[in-house]
C-alpha positions as CSV (number, residue, x, y, z in Angstrom):
1,M,9.4,13.0,53.2
2,R,5.7,12.9,53.6
3,D,4.0,11.9,56.9
4,G,7.3,10.6,58.2
5,L,7.7,8.3,55.1
6,C,10.1,8.7,52.2
7,A,8.2,9.6,49.0
8,D,9.4,8.8,45.5
9,V,10.3,11.7,43.4
10,D,9.2,11.4,39.8
11,E,12.3,12.6,37.9
12,C,10.4,12.1,34.6
13,Q,8.2,15.2,35.3
14,S,10.9,17.3,33.8
15,P,11.0,17.0,30.0
16,D,14.7,17.5,30.0
17,T,15.5,14.4,32.1
18,C,16.4,12.1,29.2
19,G,16.7,14.4,26.2
20,A,15.5,13.9,22.6
21,A,14.4,10.6,21.2
22,R,14.3,9.1,24.7
23,L,11.5,8.0,27.0
24,C,11.8,8.6,30.7
25,V,10.6,5.7,32.9
26,N,10.1,6.5,36.6
27,T,11.2,3.7,38.9
28,D,11.1,3.4,42.7
29,G,13.7,5.8,43.9
30,S,15.2,6.5,40.5
31,Y,14.5,6.5,36.8
32,R,15.8,5.1,33.5
33,C,15.9,6.4,29.9
34,D,14.7,4.1,27.1
35,C,14.9,4.9,23.4
36,Q,11.6,5.7,21.7
37,P,10.2,3.3,19.1
38,G,12.3,3.6,15.9
39,Y,15.5,4.3,17.9
40,R,18.1,2.1,19.5
41,T,20.8,2.7,22.1
42,A,24.2,3.0,20.6
43,G,27.7,4.0,21.7
44,L,29.2,4.6,25.2
45,G,27.1,7.7,25.8
46,R,24.0,5.6,25.5
47,Q,22.7,7.8,22.8
48,C,19.5,6.9,20.9
49,R,20.2,6.5,17.2
50,D,17.6,6.2,14.4
51,V,17.0,2.6,13.3
52,N,17.0,2.2,9.5
53,E,14.0,-0.1,9.3
54,C,14.5,-0.4,5.5
55,L,17.8,-2.3,6.1
56,E,16.3,-4.6,8.8
57,G,13.3,-6.1,7.1
58,E,11.3,-6.4,4.0
59,Y,9.1,-3.4,4.7
60,C,7.0,-2.4,1.7
61,F,8.4,-5.2,-0.5
62,P,7.5,-6.4,-3.1
63,R,4.8,-3.8,-3.8
64,G,6.9,-0.6,-3.1
65,E,10.1,0.9,-1.9
66,C,11.0,1.6,1.7
67,V,12.2,5.1,2.6
68,N,13.8,5.6,6.0
69,T,12.6,8.6,8.0
70,E,13.7,9.9,11.4
71,G,12.3,7.3,13.9
72,S,10.3,5.4,11.3
73,Y,9.9,4.7,7.6
74,R,7.4,5.2,4.8
75,C,6.5,3.3,1.7
76,V,6.6,4.6,-1.8
77,C,4.2,2.2,-3.6
78,S,4.5,0.9,-7.2
79,Q,1.8,1.7,-9.8
80,G,-1.4,-0.3,-8.9
81,Y,-0.8,0.1,-5.2
82,T,-1.6,2.7,-2.6
83,T,0.0,3.5,0.8
84,S,-1.9,2.2,3.9
85,S,-3.3,4.7,6.3
86,D,-0.3,4.3,8.6
87,G,2.2,4.6,5.7
88,G,3.8,1.3,6.6
89,S,2.6,-1.0,3.7
90,C,1.3,-1.0,0.2
91,L,-2.2,-2.2,-0.6
92,D,-3.6,-3.3,-3.9
93,V,-5.8,-0.7,-5.6
94,D,-9.1,-2.2,-6.9
95,E,-9.2,-0.4,-10.2
96,C,-12.5,-2.0,-11.1
97,A,-14.2,-0.5,-8.0
98,R,-12.5,2.8,-8.4
99,S,-13.4,3.2,-12.1
100,G,-16.9,1.8,-11.8
101,P,-18.7,0.3,-14.8
102,G,-16.5,2.3,-17.2
103,A,-13.3,0.4,-16.5
104,C,-13.9,-2.2,-19.2
105,Q,-16.5,-0.9,-21.5
106,D,-18.0,-3.8,-23.6
107,G,-16.6,-6.2,-21.0
108,H,-16.3,-7.2,-17.4
109,C,-13.5,-5.8,-15.2
110,V,-11.5,-8.3,-13.0
111,N,-9.2,-6.9,-10.4
112,T,-5.7,-8.5,-10.2
113,E,-2.8,-7.9,-7.9
114,G,-1.4,-4.5,-8.9
115,S,-3.6,-4.1,-12.0
116,Y,-6.8,-5.3,-13.6
117,Q,-7.9,-7.2,-16.7
118,C,-10.9,-7.0,-19.0
119,Q,-13.0,-10.0,-20.0
120,C,-14.6,-8.9,-23.1
121,Q,-18.1,-9.6,-24.5
122,V,-18.5,-11.8,-27.6
123,G,-17.4,-9.8,-30.6
124,F,-14.7,-7.8,-28.8
125,T,-11.1,-8.5,-28.0
126,T,-8.7,-7.1,-25.5
127,N,-5.8,-4.8,-26.2
128,P,-2.3,-6.3,-25.6
129,E,-2.3,-5.2,-22.0
130,K,-5.8,-6.7,-21.5
131,T,-7.1,-3.4,-20.0
132,A,-9.6,-2.4,-22.7
133,C,-12.1,-4.1,-25.0
134,L,-11.8,-3.4,-28.7
135,G,-14.3,-4.0,-31.4
136,N,-13.4,-6.6,-33.9
137,S,-12.8,-5.3,-37.4
138,T,-13.1,-8.8,-38.9
139,P,-16.7,-9.6,-40.2
140,Q,-18.3,-12.4,-38.2
141,L,-20.7,-14.8,-39.8
142,R,-24.0,-15.3,-37.9
143,V,-26.8,-17.7,-38.2
144,P,-29.1,-17.4,-41.3
145,L,-31.9,-14.9,-40.9
146,C,-34.5,-15.7,-43.5
147,N,-33.5,-18.8,-45.4
148,T,-30.5,-21.1,-46.0
149,H,-29.0,-18.9,-48.6
150,S,-28.8,-15.6,-46.6
151,F,-26.7,-14.5,-43.6
152,R,-25.7,-11.2,-41.9
153,A,-22.1,-10.1,-41.5
154,Y,-21.0,-7.8,-38.6
155,G,-18.0,-5.6,-38.6
156,D,-16.4,-3.4,-41.3
157,A,-17.7,-4.2,-44.7
158,E,-15.3,-3.7,-47.5
């Protein structure tokens, strides 16, 4: 009692009021215990149990794998992706920006979802994965240099 009036007691001042994984919410004349984010009330004892977020949604999919943790989850991302700052999703890695001009020597780097491809200059072809430009070994005929009976060949001469 304060000044002749009843005063609310904040039961939540004590850290032991609700126990682990619970949030104490002070109410007028009482209190209640809610589960922290990542937990859900379960059982007759109103215990807070960990929610397995990986079973309840498509977290991290299709760019990675969801791993449940106590009160949360984290993503283990596939190659070509990186974990977001909060760990809750997988983001595309821009290999072209990360590697700079060397990503596709003798060509132009184009970022794609989860990877990249090289668009090669004339006279070069891509490897089967399209991640590098390779010089052609086949001679290429060019326009005449001096007269109609001469030409220059590029590539390996045999």
